[in-house]
N, C-alpha and C positions, 0 to 999 in steps of 0.2 A: 595598551595599544595592541590591536589585532595584528598578527603577523601577516605581511603581504605574501600571498600565494600566487605563484605563476600559473596563469591559465593555460590549459592544454591547447585551446584554440582561442584566437583573439576576439572573435565576435561574441556578443551577447544577444540571445534571441528572447523576445518578449512575448509572452502568452497572456491572453486576457479572458477572464471569466465572463459569463453572460451578464451578470449584474453591472458590469462596467459599461454596458451599452443601453440598458433599458431604464435608467434613471435620468433625471434632468441633468444636463451638462454642468449646471452651476454647482452641483453637489460633488462633482468629480475633480480629481487632480488634473493639472494641465498636461503634464508629461511631455513638455516641449523638447526634452532632451532624448526622447525615444525615437530613433529613426523609423520612418514609415516602412522602409524596406525590411525591417526586422520585426515587424509586428505580426503575430500569429493568433489564430484561434484553432481549436480542434473542431473536427466535424460535429462532435456532440454539441459544442457551444453554438456553432453556426445553425444547426437544426433548431435549437432551443430559441435562438434570437428570431428565426423565421416564424416560429410558433407564436412568439409574443408580439412581434412587430409587423408581421406580414412580409412576404417575399420582397416587395419593392423597397420598403423602409429598411429591411435588413441588408439588402444589397447596397443601399446608400451608406448605411452605418459602417459596413465592412469593406468599403472601397479601399483598395490598397493592401488589405490584410491577406496574408497567406493562410491557407487552410491545411492543417495536418490531418490526413485521412488514414484510417486503419488499413484500408484495402491497398493504398499506395505503399505503405510500409511493408505490408505482407508480400506484395509483388517484388519488393527489393530484398526482403529477408523473412522467410516463413517463421523464423524463431519468434517474431513479435507476438504470435498468437498465444502460446502458453505463458509467455512472460507477462504480457499485458494483462491477461486474465488472472494470473497469480497475484499481480499487483492489486487488482480490483478486490480479490478475495481478502488479501492482507489488510486492505484499507477498511473493508466493510465489516469483517468479523475476525479480528486477529487472534483473540484469546491467547495472549502471550503467557507462556508458562512462567510462573514465578512472579508475575506482576501483581500489584495490589488489586487490579480489576479482573484477574483471571476468572474467578468464579462468576462474576457478573457477566463477562463476555461468554463464558461457557453456557450459561443459562440463556443468553440471547441466541446462541447457536442452536440450542434445543428448540427455542421458539421458531427460529427460521425454518427448522425441519419439521415443525408441528409435532415435536416429540416431547414437549414439556409436560410433566405431570403436575397435578395440583400441588404436591409438595415442593416441586421445583419453583412454582410461582411464589409460594410462601417464602422459600429460601431466598429467592431473588429479591424480594422486598426487604428482608432482613439484611442481606448483603449491601443493598443500596444505602440503608441507614448507617451501616458500619463502614462504608467506603472511606478510603484514605483521602479521597477528593474532598476538599474544603477544610481539612485539618491544617493547622498553622505550621506544623513541624514535620520533618522527615522521620522515618523509622528510628534513626539514630539520635533524635531529639533536637537536631539543628533546625533553625528557622528556614522555611521555604522562602525563596526569592519572590519578589512581586511578579516577575515574569513567569515563574513556574506556577504560581497560584492563578494567574490569569489564564495560562494554557489549560490548567485543570478545569477552570470554569467553562472554557470553550469546549473541552472534551466532554464534560458532563452534559452540556446542551446538545452536542453532536450525538451522544448515545441516545438521548431522548428522541431525536429525529430518526435514528436508526430503528428504534422500537416502533415509531409511527409508520416507518416504511414497511417493516415486517407485518404490522397489523393491517395497514391499508393498501399496501402494494403501490404506493406513490413513487414515481420514478425519480424525483428530484435528487435524493441522496445518491442514488446509483449514478445518475448523470454527473454529479459533482465528482464522485469517485473515479469514474471513467475519464473525465477531463484531466484530473490530476495525474492519473496513471499514465495517460498517453504523453503528457508533457514530461513526466519523469523519465519515461522510456526514451524519448527523444534526447533528453539531456545525457543520459547514461550511454546510449548507443552511439551518439555523435561526439561525445566528450566536449560539448559546448556548454558554456554557462547559460542557464535559463532562469528567467524571472516570470513568475505567475502573478498577475495583478487581480485582486478581488476586493469586494466590499463585504464579504461574508467571512466569519471566523472558522467555518467548517474546514476549509483547506489547510489551515494551521493544525487542527486536530488530526486531519487525515494524514498529513505528512508525518506527524509524530507516531500515529498508529502504524503506518507503513514501516517506519524505521524500527519500531519495537518488534514487529512481526518478522522483518528480515533478519534482525539480530537473533531471534529465536530459531528460525528455520536454518540459518547458516550454522549456528552453534549445534543444533540438534543433528544435522547431517554430518558434521565433523565428528561428533561424539559417536554416532552410530557406526560410521565407517571405521573409526579407530577400534571400536570394540568388536566389530565383526571380524576384522582381519581379512587377509586374502582368502582364506578358506571359506569363511562365512559369506563374503561377498559373492564368491563363485556359487555357493549353494543357493543364495537368494536369487541370483541371476538365472539359475536353472528352474526356479519356481517354488523352492522351499519357503515356508513361512518361518521367520526367525524371531526370537524374542531377546531383547537386551534390557539390562537394568542399569540405570545411571544414578549415582548419588545425587539426590535432588539439590542439596545445598551447593555442591560443587558446580552443578550445571547452571544454577541461577547466577552464581558469581561469574562464571565464564560468559554467560549471555550478557550480563551487565557490563563486563569488560569489553566485549565486542561492540556493544551499543555505545559505550563511552568513547571507544576508538573512532567510531563514525562521527560523533558530534564534536570531538576535540580536535581543533586545528593547530594546536601548539607544535606538533611534530611534522606537519605537512608542508612540503615545499612546492608542490604543484598539484593541480586537480581541476575538476569541473565543479561548478557550484550551482545548486538548485535553490532558488529563493522564492518564498511566498511573501508577497507584499500586500497586506490587508489595509485598505484605505478606511480610516476612522473618520466618518463624516463630521462628528461633533468636535473632535480634536483637530481636524483638518491636517492630519499627519498619518504616515504609514506605520503600521506595526509589522515588523519583519521577523521571519524565521528562515534560516538558511542552513544548508548542509554542504560541505565540500567533500567530494569523492575523488580519491586518488585513482590513477588510471587503472590499476589492477582491480581495485574494488568496483569501480564503475563497470568495467568489462564483465566481471563476475555477476553483478546484479542485473546486467542487461541480458543475461542468459539463464536466469533462475526460473525454475518451474515450481508449482505447488503439487498437491497430491493427484490432481487430474492431469490429463495430457491431450495434446492435439496429435492425431494419428498421422499427420502429414509432416511432422517436425521431428528432427533428430532429438533423442531423449536420453543419450548415454553419457552426457557430460556432467561434471560437478555434482554428482549425487542426484541428478534429476531423474534417474531411473528408479529412485526409492519412493515407495508409498509407505508413509509412516503414520501409525495410529498410536497416540500416547495417552497415558492415564496418569493424571497428577495425583500425588498422595492425598487421600481424603483429609479434610480440615480437622476432623475429630480424632485423628490418630497421630502417633509419633513416627509413623513409617517414613523414612527419609529416602524414598526411592521413586524415581521416574521410570515407569515401565513402558517400553516401546515395542510394538509389534511391527516387524519389518517384512515387506515383500516387494517384489519387483513389479513395476508396471508392465504393460505390453510394450516392450521396448522396440523402437524403430531406430536402427543404427544409422540410417541415412534419411535426409529430407526427401520427401516425394514431391516432385514439381507438379503442381496442379494450378489451374487458374483460380483467381480470387472467387469467381462465381461457383466453381465446384467446391472449393473450400467452404464457402458459406452454406452450401447445401448439405455437406456431409459432416462438418466439424461440430461436435457437441457444444463446445464453447459458443460458437457463432449462432447455433440454433437456439440455445437458451437465451442469448442476448437478444436475438430478433423476436423471441416470444415474450420478452419482458420478464424473464424468470431469474435474473441474476440475484435478486434479493433472497432466493431460496438457498443460495450457496453458503457454505461455512468452512472455515479452516479446521474447525474442531469436528472430529468424527467419533 
């Protein structure tokens, strides 16, 4: 029996994906127990529903739903910008160090940047054939659970869609990533339980990709700060480029421990929970995946940045000032080293108060988003 965990805030907020509005109602769950006052869509979903149904039909379908908009969140807290886009990056191209899919994701990143060589393409196809996805056992020989194998099948299908997005520039995958990222941010920022309803398997894969990426980034920042020490941190902050070497095996174990701590509820007494509920039309039942975040973890994740930054947002907390470039040990050697190049970003010590309009004009994140270029980004450099 799952341990009962005290909610940080009593209400549950319910978010809905586009596909919950554009199919025949007879194929959808009734959800009579979901209060209308707590039903949400993100601005991304609202825009997509309007594209598919037209403004009048969309207004009717969304009557009573509240809309979560990025610009309103930014007006309340400028930190949403680098955090939200770090989430999108983590979902779209995580390339998690030490994962079975690392080299596959690395080559996807090179494709995103149009930097893939012919040899990369050949290696990519070889790696896909050797991928751990689809195998019946874990690396230690134990059988995978049915749930894990199902998630792996979803993840494989999601990666195929990402490849198509990179090739064709189609916005659907990016829209889905943005929708999940904004709902996640709301959950972590407000400490409220959130449920995201969908008919697509991609959000399940996206949540797992996000968790893997956050476990890697958090572990990497902690290791780098520890190895730099106070003197090294001061040098990096002054503009020096630093290099650190981390034992790769130790790092992977620490990352996996951090990940397991996030997904394991056995020791948690309170927190906020983020749930993806995927409606299976054939089984007429939900497939669920959820993560419970303790208050301290939720607060930390609500302020995490990636390698890029918004120049209007404070960037000096929690290692967010670090720009990290890592090199994983080549697969054909025995070198057990994770080499990381460290430098400081252009640090802003205080948030600069600007209007959402000025922010949209000047911020690199927002300009790339408006230009439809988010698919060019990658966690791996």
